[in-house]
C-alpha positions as CSV (number, residue, x, y, z in Angstrom):
1,M,0.0,0.0,0.0
2,R,1.4,3.3,-1.1
3,V,1.5,6.1,1.5
4,N,0.3,9.5,0.3
5,W,2.9,11.7,2.0
6,D,1.6,14.9,0.5
7,Y,-1.8,14.2,2.2
8,I,-0.1,13.5,5.6
9,K,2.0,16.7,5.3
10,L,-1.1,18.7,4.6
11,V,-2.9,17.3,7.6
12,C,0.1,17.9,9.9
13,L,0.4,21.4,8.6
14,S,-3.3,22.1,9.2
15,I,-3.0,20.8,12.7
16,A,0.1,22.9,13.4
17,V,-1.6,26.1,12.1
18,V,-4.8,25.4,14.2
19,G,-2.6,24.7,17.2
20,L,-0.6,27.9,16.7
21,Y,-3.7,30.0,16.2
22,G,-5.3,28.5,19.3
23,F,-2.1,29.2,21.4
24,A,-1.9,32.8,20.1
25,D,-5.6,33.3,20.8
26,H,-5.2,32.0,24.3
27,R,-2.2,34.2,25.0
28,S,-4.1,37.2,23.6
29,K,-7.0,36.6,25.9
30,L,-4.6,36.4,28.9
31,K,-3.2,39.8,28.0
32,K,-4.2,42.8,30.0
33,V,-5.2,46.3,28.8
34,D,-1.9,48.2,28.7
35,G,-3.3,51.7,28.3
36,I,-6.2,53.9,27.2
37,T,-6.1,56.4,24.3
38,V,-9.0,58.8,23.6
39,K,-9.1,60.3,20.1
40,F,-11.5,63.1,19.2
41,V,-12.5,63.0,15.5
42,G,-13.3,66.3,13.7
43,D,-13.8,69.5,15.7
44,N,-10.8,70.4,17.9
45,N,-13.0,72.3,20.3
46,L,-13.4,69.9,23.2
47,Y,-16.8,70.0,25.0
48,I,-15.7,66.9,26.9
49,T,-12.1,66.1,27.8
50,E,-10.0,62.9,27.9
51,D,-10.0,63.0,31.7
52,A,-13.8,63.3,31.7
53,V,-14.1,60.2,29.4
54,N,-11.8,58.2,31.7
55,K,-13.8,59.2,34.8
56,L,-17.0,58.3,33.0
57,L,-15.7,54.8,32.3
58,I,-14.5,54.3,35.8
59,Q,-17.8,55.4,37.3
60,N,-20.0,53.4,35.0
61,Y,-17.8,50.5,33.9
62,G,-15.0,50.2,36.4
63,P,-11.2,50.4,35.9
64,V,-10.2,49.3,32.4
65,K,-6.4,49.5,32.6
66,N,-4.7,46.2,33.6
67,R,-8.0,44.4,33.1
68,G,-8.0,41.2,31.2
69,K,-8.9,41.6,27.5
70,E,-11.4,38.8,27.7
71,Q,-13.3,40.7,30.4
72,L,-14.0,43.7,28.3
73,V,-17.3,44.2,26.5
74,L,-16.5,46.8,23.8
75,N,-20.2,47.5,22.9
76,T,-20.9,48.3,26.6
77,I,-17.9,50.6,26.8
78,E,-19.2,52.4,23.7
79,E,-22.6,52.8,25.2
80,V,-21.1,54.2,28.4
81,I,-19.2,56.9,26.4
82,Q,-22.2,57.7,24.3
83,S,-24.3,58.2,27.4
84,N,-22.5,61.6,27.8
85,A,-24.6,64.4,26.5
86,M,-21.6,65.9,24.6
87,V,-20.9,62.7,22.6
88,K,-22.5,62.0,19.2
89,N,-20.8,58.7,18.5
90,A,-18.1,56.5,19.9
91,Q,-16.1,53.6,18.4
92,V,-14.0,51.5,20.8
93,Y,-11.4,48.8,19.8
94,L,-8.3,47.0,21.1
95,T,-5.0,47.1,19.4
96,V,-2.7,44.1,19.1
97,N,-0.5,45.8,21.7
98,G,-3.3,45.7,24.3
99,E,-4.2,49.4,24.0
100,L,-7.9,50.4,24.3
101,V,-8.6,53.1,21.8
102,S,-11.8,55.2,21.9
103,K,-12.6,57.3,18.8
104,I,-15.2,60.0,19.8
105,V,-17.3,62.3,17.6
106,Q,-18.7,65.1,19.6
107,R,-22.0,66.8,19.1
108,K,-21.9,70.0,17.1
109,P,-23.6,73.1,18.4
110,I,-25.0,75.6,15.8
111,G,-26.8,78.0,18.0
112,R,-26.9,79.0,21.7
113,V,-30.2,79.6,23.4
114,E,-30.2,82.4,26.0
115,G,-33.3,82.4,28.2
116,I,-34.6,81.0,31.4
117,S,-32.9,77.8,30.3
118,K,-29.5,78.1,28.6
119,F,-28.4,75.4,26.1
120,Y,-27.1,74.8,22.6
121,L,-29.1,73.7,19.6
122,D,-27.0,71.1,17.8
123,D,-26.7,70.2,14.1
124,L,-29.6,67.7,14.4
125,G,-31.9,70.2,15.9
126,E,-31.6,68.7,19.4
127,R,-31.0,70.4,22.7
128,M,-27.4,70.1,23.9
129,P,-26.2,71.2,27.3
130,L,-23.5,73.9,27.7
131,S,-20.0,72.7,28.4
132,K,-17.7,73.8,31.2
133,H,-14.7,73.1,29.1
134,H,-15.5,75.2,26.0
135,S,-17.9,77.8,24.8
136,A,-18.9,77.6,21.1
137,R,-18.9,80.7,19.0
138,V,-22.4,80.3,17.4
139,P,-25.3,82.7,16.9
140,I,-27.3,83.6,20.1
141,I,-31.0,82.7,20.1
142,T,-33.2,84.9,22.2
143,G,-36.9,85.8,22.6
144,E,-39.9,83.5,22.7
145,I,-38.5,80.0,23.0
146,T,-40.9,77.2,22.2
147,G,-40.7,73.9,20.5
148,K,-42.0,75.3,17.2
149,T,-39.8,78.5,17.3
150,L,-36.7,76.4,18.0
151,E,-37.6,74.2,15.0
152,D,-37.8,77.3,12.9
153,A,-34.5,78.7,14.3
154,Y,-32.9,75.4,13.4
155,V,-34.1,75.8,9.8
156,I,-32.7,79.3,9.7
157,L,-29.4,78.3,11.1
158,N,-29.1,75.4,8.7
159,Y,-29.5,77.9,5.8
160,I,-27.1,80.4,7.4
161,N,-24.4,77.7,7.8
162,G,-24.7,76.8,4.1
163,D,-23.6,80.3,3.1
164,D,-20.1,81.5,3.8
165,F,-21.0,85.2,4.1
166,L,-24.0,84.6,6.4
167,R,-22.2,82.1,8.6
168,K,-19.4,84.6,9.3
169,N,-21.7,87.6,9.9
170,V,-24.9,86.5,11.5
171,I,-24.4,86.6,15.3
172,G,-28.0,86.3,16.6
173,I,-31.6,85.3,16.0
174,H,-34.3,87.0,18.0
175,I,-37.7,85.4,18.1
176,V,-40.4,88.1,18.4
177,K,-43.1,85.4,18.1
178,E,-43.8,82.3,16.0
179,G,-43.3,83.2,12.3
180,K,-41.5,86.5,13.1
181,Y,-37.8,86.2,13.4
182,Q,-35.0,88.9,13.4
183,L,-31.3,88.6,12.5
184,R,-28.5,90.5,13.9
185,F,-25.2,91.0,12.1
186,R,-21.6,91.2,13.4
187,M,-20.6,94.5,11.7
188,E,-23.9,96.2,11.0
189,N,-26.2,98.1,13.3
190,F,-29.4,97.4,11.5
191,V,-31.8,94.5,12.3
192,V,-33.1,92.2,9.6
193,N,-36.7,91.3,9.9
194,L,-36.8,87.9,8.3
195,G,-40.5,87.1,8.9
196,G,-41.1,83.3,8.8
197,V,-39.0,80.5,7.4
198,E,-40.8,80.2,4.1
199,N,-38.9,81.2,0.9
200,L,-35.6,81.6,2.7
201,N,-33.6,81.3,-0.6
202,E,-35.5,84.1,-2.2
203,K,-35.4,86.3,0.9
204,F,-31.6,86.0,1.3
205,K,-31.0,86.4,-2.4
206,N,-32.8,89.7,-2.3
207,F,-30.9,90.7,0.9
208,M,-27.5,89.9,-0.7
209,A,-28.4,92.1,-3.7
210,F,-29.4,95.0,-1.3
211,Y,-26.2,94.5,0.8
212,A,-23.9,94.6,-2.2
213,K,-25.5,97.8,-3.5
214,A,-25.6,99.5,-0.1
215,S,-21.9,98.5,0.5
216,K,-21.0,100.0,-2.8
217,D,-22.9,103.2,-2.0
218,L,-21.5,103.3,1.6
219,S,-25.0,103.6,2.9
220,L,-25.3,100.5,5.2
221,A,-24.9,102.7,8.3
222,D,-28.0,104.7,7.3
223,Y,-30.4,101.9,8.0
224,A,-32.1,100.8,11.3
225,I,-34.3,98.0,9.9
226,V,-34.1,95.9,6.8
227,S,-37.3,93.9,6.2
228,L,-37.4,90.8,4.0
229,E,-41.0,89.9,5.0
230,F,-42.7,91.1,1.8
231,N,-42.7,89.2,-1.4
232,N,-39.7,89.6,-3.6
233,Q,-38.6,93.0,-2.1
234,V,-36.4,94.6,0.5
235,V,-38.1,97.4,2.6
236,C,-35.7,99.5,4.6
237,T,-36.2,101.9,7.4
238,K,-33.6,104.6,7.8
239,I,-32.2,105.8,11.2
């Protein structure tokens, strides 16, 4: 009977590979977490710090460093980090060197509400608490704060953030009442009566045409109110 040595070699090689993999996997599970690294993705303005993340983990999950890798539940750690009101998303993974890495995307404020309650409005239109670590430079929202008027303010802010000139120059939204909103600009003394949130593209197109002409005529300082409330026209009130 002829022995098929190639077959025997293949079987032995397979057993050796499986054995080495099992040994490496066993050693990996016995490894302890060597360190923790927190990486913030995107905006460099930190509304939550690395120390705050570490404290959050210790308080809600327990110590992580020097803990066995097999004891960690990465999904649970992600949920603990995402429970912080400043965090939009978190991804947690272990490196081959035993380092626990947390990649964190923070929530992004686009407006700041100043009233009885003070909070940010984020880029999803949700309320976001103020941070003790950093104050965002975003338009201030004042006046009659309700669920509906905040929804409208969010629509206005989204439009403003899509235009480079408006994003750099609009510093405030004042809510007179539902459907009646005013804008304040960084360098100008006049108030812009926007009216409601309908036809924003047409309203701002008319405003930009007015602004370009008034800048050329050096007459911007002559106006107290610029109204965009009327169809396809800009109505100005002089000082």
